[in-house]
C-alpha positions as CSV (number, residue, x, y, z in Angstrom):
1,M,9.1,31.4,-5.6
2,M,8.8,28.6,-4.0
3,R,9.1,27.4,-0.6
4,F,10.6,25.2,2.2
5,T,8.3,24.0,5.8
6,L,9.4,22.1,8.5
7,P,8.8,22.1,12.0
8,R,10.4,24.7,14.5
9,D,11.9,22.1,16.0
10,I,12.8,17.6,15.9
11,Y,13.9,15.8,18.8
12,Y,14.4,12.7,17.7
13,G,15.4,9.0,19.2
14,K,14.6,6.6,22.1
15,G,13.2,8.6,24.3
16,S,12.3,11.7,23.1
17,L,9.8,11.6,24.8
18,E,10.9,13.6,27.5
19,Q,10.7,16.8,26.2
20,L,7.8,17.6,27.2
21,K,9.1,18.4,30.9
22,M,11.2,21.4,29.2
23,L,8.2,22.9,27.9
24,K,7.1,26.3,28.7
25,G,3.3,27.0,29.3
26,K,0.4,27.2,31.4
27,K,-2.4,24.9,29.4
28,A,-1.9,22.1,27.4
29,V,-4.5,20.0,26.0
30,L,-3.3,16.5,25.1
31,V,-5.2,14.7,21.8
32,L,-5.5,11.1,21.5
33,G,-6.7,8.2,19.8
34,G,-8.4,4.9,20.6
35,G,-6.6,4.1,23.7
36,S,-3.2,2.2,22.8
37,M,-1.0,5.3,24.0
38,K,-2.5,5.1,27.7
39,K,-1.9,0.8,27.3
40,F,1.6,1.0,27.2
41,G,2.0,3.9,29.3
42,F,2.7,6.7,26.8
43,V,0.3,8.9,27.6
44,D,1.1,8.6,31.4
45,K,4.6,9.3,31.1
46,A,3.5,12.7,29.1
47,L,1.1,14.0,32.0
48,E,3.9,13.5,34.7
49,Y,6.7,15.3,32.4
50,L,3.9,18.0,31.6
51,K,3.6,18.5,35.5
52,E,7.3,18.7,35.9
53,A,6.8,21.6,33.2
54,S,4.3,22.6,35.8
55,I,1.5,22.6,32.8
56,E,-2.1,21.9,33.1
57,V,-3.4,19.5,31.0
58,K,-6.6,18.3,29.5
59,L,-6.9,14.9,27.9
60,I,-9.4,14.8,24.7
61,E,-9.7,11.4,23.5
62,G,-11.1,8.7,21.4
63,V,-10.3,9.9,18.2
64,E,-11.5,7.6,15.5
65,P,-9.3,6.1,13.0
66,D,-10.6,8.3,10.2
67,P,-11.4,11.2,11.7
68,S,-14.4,12.9,11.5
69,V,-15.8,16.8,11.3
70,E,-17.7,16.0,14.0
71,T,-14.8,14.9,16.4
72,V,-13.2,18.2,14.9
73,F,-16.1,20.8,16.0
74,K,-16.3,19.5,19.0
75,G,-12.7,18.8,19.2
76,A,-12.1,22.8,19.2
77,E,-15.0,23.3,21.6
78,L,-13.3,21.8,24.0
79,M,-10.5,24.3,23.9
80,R,-12.1,27.0,23.6
81,E,-13.5,26.1,26.8
82,F,-9.8,25.3,28.6
83,N,-8.2,27.5,26.7
84,P,-4.8,26.1,26.3
85,D,-1.5,27.4,24.7
86,W,-0.3,24.5,23.8
87,I,-2.1,21.4,21.9
88,I,0.0,18.4,22.2
89,S,-1.5,15.3,20.3
90,M,0.3,11.7,20.1
91,G,-0.8,8.6,18.1
92,G,-1.1,7.2,15.0
93,G,-1.5,9.7,12.3
94,S,-5.8,9.9,12.9
95,P,-5.1,11.6,16.4
96,I,-2.5,14.2,14.7
97,D,-4.2,15.1,12.1
98,A,-7.5,15.8,14.2
99,A,-6.1,17.8,16.9
100,K,-4.2,20.5,13.9
101,A,-7.9,20.4,12.1
102,M,-9.4,21.6,15.6
103,W,-6.6,23.9,15.8
104,I,-8.1,26.0,12.9
105,F,-11.5,26.3,15.2
106,Y,-9.9,26.8,18.6
107,E,-8.3,29.9,16.8
108,Y,-11.5,31.2,14.5
109,P,-14.6,29.8,15.9
110,E,-16.9,31.5,13.0
111,F,-14.2,29.7,10.4
112,T,-16.3,27.4,8.7
113,F,-15.3,24.0,6.9
114,E,-15.9,24.7,3.4
115,K,-13.4,27.3,4.0
116,A,-10.3,25.5,6.0
117,V,-10.7,22.7,3.2
118,V,-9.7,25.0,0.3
119,P,-5.6,25.1,-0.4
120,F,-3.3,27.1,1.3
121,G,-6.5,29.4,2.5
122,L,-5.8,29.2,6.5
123,P,-6.1,32.3,8.7
124,E,-2.7,32.9,10.2
125,L,-2.8,30.4,13.4
126,R,-0.2,30.8,16.6
127,Q,-2.8,33.7,18.0
128,K,-3.5,30.9,20.7
129,A,-1.6,27.9,21.3
130,K,1.6,26.1,19.2
131,F,1.1,22.6,18.7
132,I,3.4,19.6,19.1
133,A,2.8,16.3,17.3
134,I,4.4,12.6,19.1
135,P,4.1,10.3,16.0
136,S,3.4,6.6,17.7
137,T,3.2,4.8,13.6
138,S,6.2,5.4,10.6
139,G,4.0,6.5,8.2
140,T,1.8,9.5,7.7
141,A,4.4,11.9,9.2
142,T,2.2,14.2,10.2
143,E,4.8,15.5,12.4
144,V,6.5,17.4,9.8
145,T,4.0,18.3,7.2
146,A,1.4,21.1,6.4
147,F,-1.9,18.3,5.8
148,S,-4.6,16.8,7.5
149,V,-7.4,14.6,6.8
150,I,-10.9,15.2,8.0
151,T,-13.4,12.7,6.4
152,D,-16.7,14.3,5.8
153,Y,-19.0,10.6,6.7
154,K,-22.1,12.1,5.1
155,T,-20.8,13.0,2.1
156,E,-18.2,9.9,2.2
157,I,-15.0,12.1,0.8
158,K,-12.0,12.1,2.7
159,Y,-10.7,16.2,2.6
160,P,-7.0,16.4,2.5
161,L,-6.8,20.1,4.6
162,A,-3.2,21.9,3.1
163,D,-1.7,24.8,4.7
164,F,1.8,25.7,5.9
165,N,0.3,27.2,9.6
166,I,-0.8,23.5,10.2
167,T,2.8,22.4,10.0
168,P,3.5,21.7,13.8
169,D,5.8,24.4,15.8
170,I,7.9,20.8,17.8
171,A,8.1,17.6,16.5
172,I,9.1,14.7,19.0
173,V,9.8,11.2,17.1
174,D,10.4,8.8,19.9
175,S,10.9,5.6,18.1
176,E,9.8,3.7,21.6
177,L,5.8,4.4,20.6
178,A,6.1,2.5,17.0
179,E,7.9,-0.5,18.7
180,T,4.0,-1.0,19.8
181,M,2.8,-1.4,16.5
182,P,1.1,-4.9,15.2
183,P,2.8,-6.4,11.6
184,T,-0.4,-5.3,9.9
185,L,0.1,-1.8,11.1
186,T,3.8,-1.8,10.6
187,A,3.3,-2.6,6.7
188,H,0.2,-0.1,6.3
189,T,2.2,2.4,7.7
190,G,5.7,1.6,5.6
191,M,4.1,1.6,2.4
192,D,2.4,4.7,2.8
193,A,6.0,6.8,3.9
194,L,7.1,4.7,0.6
195,T,4.4,5.9,-1.6
196,H,5.1,9.6,-0.2
197,A,8.5,9.2,-0.8
198,I,8.4,8.3,-4.2
199,E,5.6,10.7,-5.4
200,A,7.2,13.6,-3.5
201,Y,10.3,12.6,-6.0
202,V,8.2,13.4,-9.4
203,A,5.7,15.5,-8.0
204,T,5.8,18.6,-9.7
205,L,6.7,20.3,-6.9
206,H,9.7,18.7,-6.4
207,S,13.2,20.5,-5.6
208,P,16.7,20.2,-5.0
209,F,15.2,20.9,-1.1
210,T,13.1,17.6,-1.6
211,D,15.0,15.5,-3.8
212,P,18.2,14.4,-1.4
213,L,15.3,13.6,1.8
214,A,12.7,11.7,-0.7
215,L,15.6,9.6,-1.4
216,Q,17.3,8.6,1.7
217,S,13.9,8.0,3.1
218,I,13.5,5.1,0.1
219,E,16.7,3.5,0.3
220,M,16.0,3.6,4.1
221,I,12.2,2.2,3.6
222,Y,13.7,-0.4,1.4
223,E,16.4,-1.9,3.9
224,F,14.0,-2.0,6.9
225,L,10.8,-2.3,5.9
226,I,10.8,-6.1,5.9
227,K,12.8,-5.9,9.2
228,S,10.6,-3.6,11.2
229,Y,7.5,-5.3,9.7
230,E,9.1,-8.8,11.5
231,G,9.4,-6.9,14.7
232,D,13.3,-5.3,14.9
233,N,13.5,-2.8,16.9
234,D,17.0,-1.6,15.3
235,A,14.5,-1.4,12.0
236,R,11.4,0.4,13.9
237,E,13.8,3.1,15.0
238,Q,15.0,3.8,11.6
239,M,11.4,3.4,9.7
240,H,10.3,5.9,12.4
241,Y,13.1,8.2,11.0
242,S,12.6,7.8,7.2
243,Q,8.7,8.0,7.4
244,C,9.6,11.2,8.8
245,L,12.1,12.3,6.0
246,A,9.6,11.0,3.6
247,G,6.9,13.4,5.1
248,M,9.3,17.0,5.2
249,A,9.6,16.5,1.7
250,F,6.0,15.0,0.2
251,S,5.0,18.8,2.9
252,N,7.1,20.9,0.2
253,A,6.9,19.2,-3.1
254,L,3.3,17.7,-2.7
255,L,2.1,14.6,-3.5
256,G,0.1,12.6,-6.8
257,I,-2.9,10.7,-7.7
258,T,-2.0,7.2,-5.6
259,H,-2.9,9.5,-2.8
260,S,-5.8,11.1,-4.9
261,M,-7.4,8.0,-5.7
262,A,-6.7,6.1,-2.1
263,H,-8.4,9.6,-0.4
264,K,-11.3,9.0,-2.0
265,T,-11.9,4.7,-1.9
266,G,-10.8,4.8,1.9
267,A,-14.2,7.1,2.3
268,V,-16.8,5.0,0.1
269,F,-14.5,1.0,0.4
270,H,-12.7,1.9,4.0
271,I,-9.6,0.7,2.8
272,P,-6.6,2.2,5.1
273,H,-4.9,4.6,4.5
274,G,-1.3,2.6,3.3
275,C,-2.6,-0.5,2.7
276,A,-4.8,1.3,-0.4
277,N,-1.3,3.4,-1.3
278,A,0.7,-0.1,-1.3
279,I,-2.1,-1.5,-3.9
280,Y,-2.3,2.2,-6.1
281,L,1.3,2.7,-6.4
282,P,2.3,0.3,-9.2
283,Y,-0.2,0.7,-11.6
284,I,0.2,4.8,-11.0
285,I,3.8,4.6,-11.9
286,D,3.4,2.8,-14.7
287,F,0.8,5.5,-16.0
288,N,3.3,8.4,-14.7
289,K,6.0,7.0,-16.5
290,K,5.1,8.4,-19.7
291,T,6.3,12.2,-17.6
292,A,8.4,11.0,-14.9
293,L,10.4,8.2,-16.6
294,D,13.8,9.7,-15.7
295,R,12.5,10.2,-11.6
296,Y,11.6,6.6,-11.6
297,V,14.4,5.4,-13.1
298,K,16.7,7.3,-10.4
299,I,15.0,5.8,-8.1
300,A,15.4,2.1,-9.2
301,K,19.2,2.9,-9.7
302,R,19.3,4.6,-6.7
303,L,18.5,0.8,-4.9
304,G,21.2,-1.2,-7.1
305,L,17.6,-2.8,-8.7
306,S,18.3,-4.5,-11.9
307,G,17.3,-3.5,-15.8
308,T,20.1,-2.0,-18.5
309,T,16.6,-0.1,-20.4
310,D,14.9,2.2,-18.8
311,D,12.0,0.9,-19.1
312,E,13.5,-2.7,-17.5
313,L,14.5,-0.1,-14.4
314,V,11.1,0.8,-13.8
315,D,9.6,-2.4,-14.2
316,S,12.3,-3.6,-11.7
317,L,11.1,-0.2,-9.5
318,T,7.0,-1.8,-10.3
319,S,8.1,-5.3,-9.2
320,S,9.6,-4.7,-6.5
321,I,6.9,-2.6,-4.4
322,K,4.9,-5.7,-5.7
323,E,6.9,-7.9,-3.2
324,L,7.1,-5.9,-0.8
325,N,3.7,-6.3,-0.8
326,K,3.3,-10.1,-1.0
327,K,6.1,-10.1,2.1
328,M,3.4,-8.3,4.2
329,S,0.5,-10.0,3.0
330,I,-0.7,-7.1,1.0
331,P,-2.9,-7.3,-1.5
332,N,-2.1,-6.3,-5.0
333,T,-5.6,-5.6,-6.8
334,L,-9.1,-4.1,-5.4
335,K,-10.5,-7.3,-5.9
336,E,-7.8,-9.6,-3.9
337,Y,-8.5,-6.7,-1.2
338,G,-11.9,-8.0,-1.2
339,I,-14.2,-5.0,-2.5
340,D,-17.2,-6.3,-4.4
341,E,-17.4,-6.6,-8.0
342,T,-20.6,-5.3,-8.3
343,E,-20.6,-2.4,-5.6
344,F,-17.2,-1.3,-7.6
345,N,-18.6,-0.6,-10.7
346,L,-21.5,1.2,-9.1
347,K,-19.3,3.6,-7.5
348,V,-15.9,3.9,-10.1
349,D,-17.4,6.7,-12.1
350,M,-18.4,8.8,-8.9
351,I,-14.6,8.1,-7.1
352,S,-12.4,8.7,-10.4
353,E,-14.8,12.1,-10.6
354,R,-13.7,12.9,-6.8
355,S,-9.8,11.8,-7.1
356,I,-10.0,14.1,-9.9
357,A,-11.1,16.8,-7.7
358,D,-8.8,16.3,-4.9
359,A,-6.1,18.2,-4.0
360,C,-2.9,16.3,-4.6
361,T,-3.9,15.2,-8.2
362,G,-2.6,19.0,-9.5
363,S,1.0,18.2,-8.4
364,N,0.8,14.8,-10.5
365,P,4.1,14.6,-13.2
366,R,0.7,13.3,-15.4
367,Q,-2.0,15.2,-15.9
368,L,-5.6,12.8,-16.8
369,S,-9.2,12.9,-17.5
370,K,-12.1,11.9,-15.4
371,D,-12.0,8.7,-18.3
372,E,-8.2,8.1,-17.4
373,M,-8.7,7.8,-13.9
374,K,-11.9,5.5,-14.4
375,K,-9.4,3.1,-16.8
376,L,-6.9,3.3,-13.9
377,F,-8.9,2.4,-11.5
378,E,-10.3,-1.2,-13.4
379,C,-7.0,-1.7,-14.6
380,I,-6.1,-1.8,-10.3
381,Y,-9.3,-3.0,-9.8
382,Y,-8.5,-6.6,-12.3
383,G,-5.3,-6.4,-12.0
384,N,-4.4,-4.8,-15.5
385,K,-0.9,-3.4,-16.9
386,V,-1.7,0.2,-17.2
387,D,-0.8,1.0,-21.2
388,F,-2.0,3.9,-21.5
């Protein structure tokens, strides 16, 4: 038996933030990141709508770009003091991911982080609060997913938390928030969304429910990402929807080793997550095509890419991804990104081992050994063709 889970409600369209004033409840915490939502006036809007709903609000601010275990526990403690019946998070993937993890320890103070990282092992949530996610970036899709990524800076490991319990109850997908993204963030989050969609389409748990979402998302990203990067707000709106579609797909089909590798190198080399995915994706497609060739060919045909043979079509797909990177000033190798060669060689065994152990590796269409993972990293560092 398989499962397909989405938020109970998704409100979308420009101005849909206004749905907050229809909320029923007594208290809410609003979890925020670094301040952009305040700067552009969206926090004030949200507070005004919640005031109209007669809901008392407490802010939890300053969630860092890669939320830490310490931030999660601190936020959960504040929640226990305030006792909200709604947890609302607004911003990029980081504050929403952090708020999801805070939710766990708000409802279960004695639960441990070591237990939380075990996939699909959380206790039943919604004993105290429900969850609303309001994304301001067009990439992570955490507003519709069963995932959260939390960093343990002591061990330099990013842990993906995975459980349908942390799928938000309500997602508000208002593209006016995404119009504030600078070009580099637009590029990185857009390529993150593309990686979500492509990996979901080839993942071991893909299904007739997830395939249409993934393919539609891929097609929309190819149509709107560059325009969005260039500042077209109509394209920004479509990217906000396409990344959400990708999230619905991968939350149920799961992901693959592009994400495993991005999680582990993000914590060690501090590469922005979407940027790492953009760099790795073409190499991983070449690696996975031995077992998922037909799936990649279907993507290439859906996009109308050139090629008369299956191999030519997949080559067109990887070339098109590299071209997207080039247009948005994303490097195509780790060396080009600026990772020191000596440091890379010192840490490649460690990150390879950690990537094998990542939760996303199990759903990759082709399984691999630590030695093969290391070879992949080396190909990506130097820009060598993956042919094994």
